[in-house]
C-alpha positions as CSV (number, residue, x, y, z in Angstrom):
1,M,-68.7,20.5,-1.4
2,N,-71.6,21.8,-1.3
3,L,-72.7,25.9,0.5
4,Y,-76.6,25.2,0.5
5,S,-79.2,28.4,1.5
6,A,-76.4,30.5,-0.4
7,T,-78.9,33.9,-1.0
8,N,-76.4,35.8,0.2
9,P,-74.3,37.6,-2.5
10,A,-71.4,38.4,0.2
11,V,-71.4,35.5,1.9
12,T,-70.5,33.0,-1.4
13,Q,-67.8,35.6,-2.4
14,E,-66.4,34.8,1.0
15,V,-66.2,31.4,0.8
16,F,-64.8,31.5,-2.8
17,G,-62.5,33.6,-2.5
18,F,-61.5,31.2,0.9
19,V,-61.8,28.0,-1.1
20,A,-59.3,29.4,-4.2
21,A,-57.1,30.7,-2.1
22,H,-56.6,28.3,0.3
23,G,-57.9,24.8,-0.1
24,L,-55.7,23.1,-2.2
25,R,-52.9,23.8,0.4
26,L,-55.7,22.7,3.1
27,T,-56.7,19.7,1.2
28,G,-52.8,18.6,0.4
29,G,-54.1,19.2,-3.4
30,I,-56.9,16.8,-3.7
31,E,-58.9,18.2,-6.2
32,I,-61.7,20.4,-4.5
33,H,-65.1,21.0,-6.5
34,L,-68.1,24.1,-4.7
35,N,-71.3,24.5,-5.7
36,T,-73.5,26.9,-3.9
37,L,-77.3,25.9,-4.2
38,P,-79.6,28.9,-2.8
39,K,-82.3,26.3,-0.7
40,P,-82.4,25.2,2.7
41,K,-80.4,21.2,2.3
42,E,-83.6,19.2,3.0
43,S,-85.3,20.7,0.0
44,Y,-83.3,18.7,-2.5
45,V,-82.7,15.5,-1.0
46,N,-86.1,14.5,0.1
47,S,-87.5,14.2,-3.4
48,L,-87.1,13.1,-6.7
49,K,-86.9,16.8,-7.8
50,G,-84.8,17.9,-5.0
51,V,-82.2,16.2,-5.9
52,K,-82.3,16.4,-9.8
53,E,-82.1,19.8,-8.8
54,N,-79.4,19.6,-6.9
55,Q,-77.8,19.1,-9.8
56,H,-77.8,22.0,-11.1
57,P,-76.5,24.8,-8.8
58,M,-76.2,28.6,-9.3
59,T,-72.7,28.4,-9.1
60,S,-69.9,25.9,-9.2
61,L,-65.7,26.3,-8.3
62,V,-62.9,23.3,-8.8
63,L,-59.8,23.3,-8.5
64,K,-57.1,20.4,-9.1
65,S,-53.6,21.2,-8.7
66,F,-51.0,20.2,-11.4
């Protein structure tokens, strides 16, 4: 899951906190990958440069059940 236009640290913190606290329960234990990217989604999907930038998120969170 990607969070685009993630420039507000407070919003990013809330989203990551919620996903960290509740994500695996909500997905039934299915692994979650959450990334933040600073630009709108259109900036990453409409060009080869954008696709490459999309591979290097600002922040990432991976949750796995054991």
